[in-house]
C-alpha positions in Angstrom: 6.5 14.6 16.8 7.1 18.1 18.2 7.3 20.8 15.5 10.0 23.6 15.8 7.8 26.7 16.4 10.1 29.1 14.5 10.4 26.8 11.4 6.7 26.1 11.3 5.7 29.7 11.7 8.2 30.9 9.0 6.9 28.0 6.5 3.2 29.0 7.2 4.1 32.7 6.3 5.8 31.7 3.2 3.1 29.3 2.2 0.6 32.3 2.3 3.0 34.2 0.0 2.9 31.2 -2.4 -0.9 31.1 -2.3 -1.0 35.0 -3.1 1.6 34.8 -5.9 1.0 31.5 -7.5 3.7 29.0 -8.7 4.4 31.0 -12.0 5.3 34.1 -9.9 7.8 32.8 -7.4 10.9 33.4 -9.4 12.9 36.1 -7.5 10.9 36.0 -4.3 12.6 35.5 -1.0 11.3 32.3 0.5 14.3 31.2 2.7 12.2 28.8 4.9 10.8 26.8 2.0 14.1 26.9 0.2 15.9 25.5 3.3 13.3 22.8 3.7 13.4 21.8 0.1 17.2 21.6 0.3 16.9 19.5 3.6 14.4 17.0 2.3 15.9 16.5 -1.1 18.0 13.3 -1.6 20.8 14.4 -3.9 21.1 11.0 -5.7 17.5 11.0 -6.6 16.1 14.5 -7.2 12.8 14.5 -8.9 12.3 16.9 -11.8 10.9 20.3 -11.2 11.7 23.5 -9.3 12.8 22.5 -5.7 9.9 24.4 -3.9 7.3 23.1 -6.2 8.5 19.5 -5.7 8.5 20.0 -1.9 5.0 21.3 -1.9 3.7 18.5 -4.1 5.3 15.9 -1.8 3.9 17.6 1.3 0.5 17.8 -0.1 0.6 14.2 -1.2 0.8 13.2 2.4 -2.5 14.9 3.3 -5.6 12.8 3.6 -7.0 11.9 0.2 -10.2 13.8 -0.5 -11.3 17.3 0.3 -8.2 18.3 2.4 -5.8 17.3 -0.3 -7.8 18.8 -3.1 -8.3 22.0 -1.3 -4.5 22.3 -0.8 -3.8 21.6 -4.5 -6.2 24.4 -5.5 -5.0 26.8 -3.0 -1.5 26.6 -3.9 -1.9 26.2 -7.6 -0.9 22.6 -7.7 -3.9 21.2 -9.4 -3.6 20.7 -13.1 -4.2 23.9 -15.0 -4.2 26.2 -12.0 -0.7 27.3 -11.6 -1.3 30.6 -13.4 -4.8 31.2 -12.0 -5.3 34.4 -9.8 -5.3 33.8 -6.1 -8.9 34.7 -5.8 -10.0 32.0 -8.5 -8.0 29.4 -6.6 -9.4 30.4 -3.3 -13.0 30.3 -4.7 -12.5 26.8 -6.1 -11.1 25.6 -3.0 -14.0 27.2 -0.9 -16.4 25.3 -3.2 -14.9 22.0 -2.1 -16.1 22.6 1.4 -19.4 24.2 0.4 -18.7 27.5 2.3 -18.4 31.1 1.3 -15.0 32.4 0.2 -14.8 34.6 3.2 -15.6 31.8 5.6 -12.9 29.6 3.8 -10.4 32.4 4.2 -10.8 32.6 8.0 -11.3 29.1 8.7 -10.5 26.2 6.3 -7.6 27.9 4.4 -5.8 28.4 7.6 -6.2 24.7 8.5 -5.1 23.6 5.1 -2.0 25.6 4.9 -1.1 24.6 8.5 -1.4 21.0 7.6 1.0 21.5 4.7 3.5 23.3 6.8 3.5 20.5 9.4 4.2 17.9 6.6 7.0 20.1 5.2 8.6 20.2 8.7 8.3 16.4 8.8 9.6 15.8 5.4 12.7 17.7 6.3 13.1 15.9 9.7 12.5 12.4 8.1 15.2 13.1 5.6 17.6 14.4 8.2 16.9 11.3 10.5 18.3 8.7 8.0 20.2 8.4 4.8 17.9 5.6 3.7 15.9 6.7 0.5 12.8 5.0 1.8 12.7 6.7 5.2 9.6 8.0 6.7 6.3 6.3 7.1 4.4 8.4 4.5 7.0 8.8 1.8 10.3 9.8 3.5 12.3 12.6 1.8 12.2 13.5 -1.7 14.2 10.6 -3.1 11.4 9.6 -5.6 13.0 7.5 -8.2 14.7 4.2 -7.4 15.9 1.3 -9.6 15.4 -2.3 -8.8 17.2 -5.0 -10.7 15.7 -8.4 -11.1 16.7 -11.3 -13.1 14.1 -12.9 -15.4 14.8 -15.8 -17.7 18.5 -15.5 -16.9 18.9 -11.8 -17.8 19.0 -8.8 -15.7 16.0 -6.4 -15.9 15.7 -2.9 -14.3 12.6 -1.6 -12.8 12.0 2.0 -11.9 10.1 2.9 -8.8 8.4 6.3 -8.6 7.3 7.5 -5.2 5.1 10.4 -5.8 1.7 11.3 -7.3 0.9 9.8 -10.7 0.4 13.2 -12.4 4.3 14.0 -11.7 5.4 11.4 -14.0 7.6 12.5 -16.9 8.7 10.8 -20.2 6.8 7.5 -19.7 5.2 6.3 -22.8 2.2 4.5 -21.3 0.5 4.8 -17.9 -1.9 2.0 -16.9 -4.9 3.5 -15.1 -7.4 1.5 -13.0 -11.0 1.9 -14.1 -14.3 0.2 -13.2 -15.9 -2.1 -15.7 -18.2 0.6 -17.0 -15.2 2.9 -17.9 -16.8 5.6 -15.8 -14.2 8.0 -14.8 -14.3 9.7 -11.5 -15.0 13.3 -11.3 -11.7 15.2 -11.9 -11.6 16.9 -8.3 -11.3 13.5 -6.5 -8.1 12.0 -5.4 -7.8 8.7 -7.2 -5.2 7.7 -9.8 -7.9 7.8 -12.6 -9.2 11.1 -11.3 -5.6 12.6 -11.1 -4.9 11.5 -14.7 -8.4 12.8 -16.0 -7.5 16.2 -14.3 -3.9 16.3 -15.7 -5.1 15.4 -19.3 -7.7 18.1 -19.5 -7.0 21.3 -21.4 -7.7 24.6 -19.5 -8.2 28.1 -20.6 -6.5 31.1 -19.3 -9.1 31.6 -16.5 -9.1 27.9 -15.5 -12.2 26.7 -17.5 -12.1 23.2 -19.0 -11.8 23.5 -22.7 -11.4 19.7 -23.3 -11.8 16.6 -21.2 -10.3 14.1 -23.5 -10.1 10.9 -21.4 -13.9 10.4 -20.7 -14.6 11.6 -24.2 -12.3 9.1 -25.8 -13.8 6.3 -23.5 -17.4 7.2 -24.6 -16.5 7.0 -28.2 -14.8 3.6 -27.6 -17.9 2.2 -25.9 -20.1 3.5 -28.7 -17.9 1.8 -31.4 -17.9 -1.5 -29.5 -21.6 -1.6 -28.4 -20.6 -1.2 -24.7 -22.5 2.0 -24.0 -24.5 1.6 -20.7 -23.3 -1.9 -19.8 -20.4 -3.4 -18.1 -17.4 -5.0 -19.9 -15.5 -8.0 -18.8 -13.0 -7.4 -16.0 -9.5 -7.3 -17.5 -10.6 -5.3 -20.6 -8.1 -2.5 -21.5 -8.9 0.6 -23.6 -6.2 2.7 -25.0 -6.6 6.5 -25.2 -4.5 9.5 -25.9 -2.9 11.4 -23.0 -4.3 14.9 -23.7 -2.4 17.7 -21.9 -0.1 15.0 -20.4 1.7 14.9 -23.8 3.5 18.0 -22.6 5.1 15.9 -19.9 6.2 13.1 -22.3 3.2 10.9 -21.5 1.9 9.5 -24.8 -0.8 6.9 -24.0 -3.2 6.0 -21.1 -4.4 2.4 -20.9 -7.6 2.2 -19.0 -7.8 -1.3 -17.2 -11.1 -2.5 -16.1 -10.5 -4.1 -12.7 -13.0 -2.7 -10.3 -16.6 -4.1 -10.3 -19.0 -1.9 -8.5 -21.0 -3.5 -5.6 -24.5 -3.0 -6.1 -26.2 -0.5 -3.8 -22.9 0.8 -2.4 -20.1 3.3 -3.4 -17.6 0.3 -2.9 -16.0 -1.9 -5.5 -14.6 -5.5 -5.6 -11.3 -6.2 -7.2 -10.0 -9.7 -7.8 -6.3 -10.5 -8.1 -7.0 -12.6 -11.1 -8.6 -9.8 -12.9 -5.6 -7.5 -12.3 -3.3 -10.2 -13.8 -5.5 -10.4 -16.8 -5.7 -6.5 -17.1 -2.0 -6.3 -16.9 -1.4 -9.0 -19.4 -3.9 -7.3 -21.8 -2.1 -3.9 -21.3 1.1 -5.4 -22.4 -0.5 -6.9 -25.3 -1.9 -3.6 -26.4 1.4 -2.2 -25.9 2.9 -4.7 -28.4 0.2 -3.9 -30.8 0.7 -0.1 -30.7 4.5 -0.3 -30.3 5.3 0.3 -34.0 2.5 2.7 -34.6 4.2 5.6 -32.9 7.3 7.4 -33.7 9.5 6.9 -31.9 8.0 3.5 -31.0 6.4 2.9 -27.6 8.7 1.3 -25.1 8.1 2.3 -21.5 5.1 1.5 -19.4 4.0 2.5 -15.8 1.9 0.5 -13.4 0.2 1.6 -10.1 -0.6 -1.2 -7.7 -4.0 -1.8 -9.3 -6.8 -2.5 -6.8 -4.9 -1.3 -3.8 -7.0 1.8 -3.3 -10.9 1.6 -2.8 -10.5 -2.0 -4.4 -9.2 -3.1 -1.0 -6.2 -5.3 -2.1 -3.1 -5.1 0.0 0.0 -3.8 -1.5 1.4 -7.3 -1.5 -1.6 -8.9 -3.1 -1.8 -6.2 -5.8 1.9 -6.4 -6.6 1.9 -10.2 -6.9 -1.1 -10.0 -9.3 0.7 -7.2 -11.4 4.0 -9.0 -11.4 2.7 -12.3 -12.4 1.7 -10.8 -15.8 5.0 -8.5 -16.0 7.3 -11.3 -15.3 5.6 -13.8 -17.7 6.1 -11.0 -20.5 9.7 -10.3 -19.6 10.5 -14.0 -19.6 9.3 -14.4 -23.1 12.0 -11.8 -24.1 10.0 -8.6 -24.1 12.2 -5.5 -23.9 9.7 -3.1 -22.3 11.0 -0.5 -19.8 8.8 -1.2 -16.7 8.0 1.4 -14.1 5.9 1.4 -11.0 4.3 4.4 -9.4 3.3 4.5 -5.7 2.4 7.1 -3.1 4.1 5.8 0.0 7.4 4.4 1.3 5.5 1.4 2.5 4.3 0.6 -1.1 7.7 1.3 -2.5 9.2 -1.1 0.0 6.9 -3.8 -1.2 7.8 -3.2 -4.8 11.5 -3.2 -4.0 11.2 -6.8 -2.6 10.6 -8.1 -6.0 14.4 -9.3 -6.4 14.0 -11.3 -3.3 10.7 -12.8 -4.3 7.3 -11.5 -3.3 6.2 -13.3 -0.2 2.7 -13.2 1.4 2.4 -10.7 4.2 -0.3 -9.6 6.5 -3.2 -8.4 4.4 -2.9 -4.7 5.7 -5.5 -2.4 4.0 -3.7 0.7 2.6 -4.7 3.9 4.0 -4.2 6.1 0.8 
């Protein structure tokens, strides 16, 4: 798609201003190109929470390739958890470290590329939203219509499912998030781009200069392993461990349920995920929710699932959803009153979830790209 040069140039200039100022210092600054793009890309009936420019930036960055590029963009713009008030020099230094280059080299080379990629995706977001009124438009996430409701009938009664199309760390006011884990409950490093890494990063407590003061998720998982004699060994696939949510409590997230679904493949960096293990883990997560429900005030009620195993686990969106839905539907059919949410990163994945009312049919086993 051809990018309008004037729009692109203006956006790139204003992104540099965001980089210098940081998110906490944007109020009152003139950013007409970003404001216009945020307005153009937003779906009025489904505006996600947050300042429009920040939401736009997060949606654009979410479209970047997972890994170094996306992480560098998050640090450069202050979107990474705990960095919104960092000085520009600290954010630039952290982004440069991801590429293993000097700050000056990063400023002249990689930073230009990173901001350019973000500007391109902002232009595409606005163009995609303008091309159609459908909320799911766009190959990589469409516009900013990031919350949809799907109504299904289970055991003769209607049940509403909420579908979120955005990074998991943007979730607000959902009691429990189910996070995929490997059978060792070894969380990925916080700078990585997986769901588990994003939640670890978002749950961490940072000091005023960005230093990590507390990293609660791996700490709680280690303590659980010690109590249950599981230190240094794998647990059975489908095991679920409940932890607190750390700094995510400020967003209304109260618990993280770590679901062991990924079995490391010996001698590689890859994992194997079996659909049966996903179903077992979801069933167990719902059982833990029932156990913990009344221990909290107010009681836990809502739970959010990603498409477990659809990342490095290699399951297609359809296969993952069938495995998750098998356990969810069984629980709802028994009369459970949970408020069920799904969180996905792309419009393609959202479309798969939205097919639940019509029945989940086998599809080509396309491997997801994100």
